[in-house]
C-alpha positions, -999 to 999 in steps of 0.1 A, spaced: 0 0 0 12 35 -9 16 60 18 -6 91 16 11 122 3 7 152 26 -9 178 4 -13 207 27 7 236 12 25 213 -11 58 221 6 75 202 34 87 221 65 121 228 49 104 245 19 118 222 -7 95 212 -35 97 176 -48 118 164 -19 130 128 -17 99 116 1 76 131 -25 98 117 -53 96 82 -38 58 86 -33 53 94 -70 78 68 -82 59 41 -63 25 54 -75 38 54 -111 53 19 -109 22 5 -93 1 21 -121 23 6 -147 22 -28 -131 -16 -27 -130 -17 -18 -167 7 -46 -176 -12 -71 -156 -45 -61 -173 -28 -63 -207 -16 -98 -200 -51 -108 -188 -67 -93 -220 -42 -111 -243 -48 -144 -225 -86 -139 -229 -82 -130 -265 -60 -160 -272 -84 -184 -255 -115 -171 -273 -131 -194 -297 -128 -176 -331 -148 -204 -348 -183 -190 -341 -209 -204 -365 -232 -174 -365 -221 -144 -386 -236 -120 -361 -217 -136 -332 -184 -135 -352 -190 -98 -360 -198 -90 -324 -167 -109 -313 -145 -90 -338 -159 -57 -327 -151 -66 -291 -116 -76 -300 -110 -44 -319 -122 -23 -290 -99 -42 -266 -69 -38 -289 -76 -1 -292 -78 2 -254 -45 -17 -251 -29 6 -276 -40 36 -255 -25 19 -225 8 13 -243 10 50 -249 1 56 -213 30 33 -202 54 55 -223 41 85 -204 46 68 -171 82 58 -181 88 94 -191 75 106 -158 99 82 -140 128 95 -161 118 131 -150 119 120 -114 154 106 -120 167 137 -137 151 161 -112 126 178 -136 95 159 -123 68 181 -109 78 212 -128 57 227 -157 73 222 -190 59 255 -202 65 278 -173 91 260 -152 69 266 -121 60 237 -97 29 217 -106 6 215 -76 10 183 -56 -28 178 -58 -27 178 -96 3 154 -96 -15 131 -72 -46 131 -94 -25 128 -127 10 118 -119 21 120 -156 11 157 -158 38 179 -175 19 212 -173 5 232 -144 -32 235 -143 -31 270 -157 -7 261 -185 -29 230 -193 -60 253 -195 -42 277 -218 -31 248 -240 -67 234 -242 -81 269 -250 -56 272 -279 -64 237 -291 -102 245 -290 -96 277 -310 -76 259 -337 -102 231 -338 -131 255 -342 -114 273 -372 
């Protein structure tokens, strides 16, 4: 079980952001998340491999193929998520984890706890999404 991250001000008593305790907390959280994804992927692959593809009814075959395609798409999204988790662990190792890629300011611990792969502060993320919406609407 992962310890609870003290989220009060986001800063420990010595004032340091992303101290060793916080880094270890997020490393464990990320590694556990990755392990869960990999376990689920193995279970899905085993289920897909054991499925009987020789269904007599065309509707059953079509339904089975649709289910398979949805599962594979989900696994692809999770593969991309694992890459983001690995990148976050690398940022922990190189000391850049928890800092906004756009502003260089610390990302709130509450945001990191909710989305440990975050690379932008909430404000920078909101700006990014507003710009994306403007381009999408044009």
